[in-house]
Every structure is written in C-alpha cells, then in structure tokens.
N, C-alpha and C positions, 0 to 999 in steps of 0.2 A: 480392600479397594485398593489397586495400583495408582501409582502417580499419574498414570496416563488416563485413567477413567476420572480422575479429579478436573482434569482440562474441560473447556468448554466455555470459556467466558469470551467477551467481545471488547476490544480496545479500539479507542480511537486517538489518533495523534494528529492535533490539528493546529493552528495558527499561524503567524506570520514569522514565527521566529525559526533559526535554524535547528535542526535534529531531529524531525520527524522519521525520516527513512533510517537515519542513523540509529535512532532508538529501537526501530523495528528491527533492524539487523542485528543490534546486539540481542535482542529477543530472541531472533535466528540461532544466533552463535550458542547461546544458552541453551535453547531447545536442543541443536544438535549435538553438542558436548554432553546431554543427559541421553543419548540416544534416540531422541525423537525424529520423525519424517516433515521436512519442512519445503514448502512450495512458496514462491514470491511470484505474483503476477503484477508487473508493470504495466500501469497505465501512463499513456503519454511520454514514455521513455523508450526510445530507438535501442535495439539491441547492440551489444558490443560498444557502447560509449561511455558508459558510467564504470568507475573504478570498482564498486561493488560487483558487478556483475560475474567477472570472472572468478574473483577470490571467493565468493559465496558457494559457486559451483564446487570449488576446489574443497571447499569444507563439507561437501554433502547436499547441500539444499540444490534444489530444482527452481531456476529461474526462468521465466518466460516474459519476455518484453514484447508490447505491442503498439509503441509509439512509432512516430515517423522522424527521422534525424532532422527535426527543426523545431524550434519554440511554437508554442501558440501564443500569438499576442493579439488580443481583442476578438474578435469573432473565429471561431474555428472553421476551417476548411471542411469541404463535405468528406474527404478522405480522413481528416483527424478523426470525425465523429464515427465513421465506420470502423477505423480501429479500435475507438472506445468500446463500440458496440460488441466487436468481437471478444474484447477484453472481458466484457461483463459476461457474454455468454460462456466463455471458458471458465470464468470465476464461479457462475451457476452450477458448473458440473463437479469443479474442484471442492467446493465448499460443503456441499450436499453428499460428498461421495464417501465420508468416513474414513478416507485412505490416509490422510493428513494429520498429524498431531498439530502443526501450526499453518497456517493460511494467511499470507501477507497481501494484502490487496493494495500495494504502492501507488499513491498520488490517484486513487479513486475519488477521494473527496475534490480533487482540482478538476476532475472530468466532470463531477457534478456542478462545480461552481461554474463551470463554463458552459453548464445546460448541453453537455454532450450526451448526458445520461438522464433518464428519468428516475427521480427518487423512490417513486412507488416500486419500480424493478429491483433498487439497491435494497430498500426495506425488506422485500420478499426475499432477496438473497440472504439477508442476515437472519430472517426467521425459518430459512429452509436449512440451516447449518446444521452438520452433524452432530448430535449431542456431545463429543468429546474431542471436537475439534476448536482450539483456539484461533481465534480470529482477530487481524488487526488491520484497520484501514488507516490509510495516513494522507495527508494533503491539506493544504491551505483551503479554506472556503467550506469546511464542513458544514451543512446545514444543521442546526440545533435540533430539527425533528428527529435526527438519527440519534442524539444523545440519549433518548430514553429507551434505545434498543442496546446500549453499550453499557459495559460494566465499570470500564475505566475510560475516562475522558480526559486528556492532557492535552491543554493548549500551550503551545510553545510561543511564549511572547516575546518579540523583538524587544530589546532595550537599546542594542546598538550593534551595527552591522556594517563591515567594510565597503558594502555597495554604496553607503550615505557618503562615503568619499572618494567615489568612482572606482574603486577596486573590483573587477569583475570577478566571475566565477574562477576558482583556481581549481585544476587538476589534483586530485588527492585530496581535497577540504571539501569542496561544494560538488564534484562531479567525478 
C-alpha cells in the first residue's frame, strides 16, 4: 500500500486561540513536500489579502478564496451568506473528486458559527469525502456534533493574545 492510500482522515482545528489556519498550512507544506496534491478553499477570506495566499501557490498548492473584502461582525449580510454557499458548493465538488491528497476548508467552522451554512450539508460533505483524501476544517465555533465525524480534533485555546492589549492584527503574523 502506498503512502497516499493510507490517507483519508478528517482533522478539525478550532478554538479561540491563534494557529488554526497556520497549522493547516503547515500540513499543506508537508503534503506538498511529500509530492501530494493540495487545495485550500477559504471561506470568509477575500482573495489576495492574506500573506499565505501568494506563497502557498508558489509552493504548488491551489488556493481559492470565497470571502468578501470585509470582516463579518454580528449578523452576516446576504452577500456574505451567498459567498459561503458558493464556497460550500465548490467544497462538495473538491472533497468527493478523489483528485486531491489534502483538502483544507479554511474558516468553514466560522461560517457555520455565523449560521451562514447548514450543518447538515457540512456533515454530508464530510461523509462524501473520497476515501484517500485527507480533509481539514478550520475556524472558531466548530459545532461539537462535527467532532464525531473527525479523526483529529484540536482545540486551540487562547491563554494570552496581543488583542487583549489593543494590538490589532499585523501583516505577516495574523494575516
């Protein structure tokens, strides 16, 4: 059995601490370095804003971003919901295709937390995963009912963060 045939587990990186997307990107680099094919679908992140978007492409991954150039605070606007639904539709195609060794659905859990997506559809997406595709979901607010479908669940806990002192997101570190 080849190493690629041993793939197929589901990861969830959630919690209020920093490092969910960063961990997923580290896994992407590891997979690319091993000769695997990687695609990252970003929910709630606009294209060409975040530092990882350009560099991960240069490493050989495909990255597609479906967010708008603004943050969602409180109640999402209809266009935010529409963008999340487009990302979910694309995710359904990608996850079930069998074309990718690693699929990362970045910030999908945040979209669920803001009630922009239906949890039943996300469960169906996970269950429709191609057998040898490793799948990663990231973001705060992951519903615990998804934990039963995952093989890895990592809760990034916040102990201390510069936001608490009024230091806003910094390019190269938080975005």
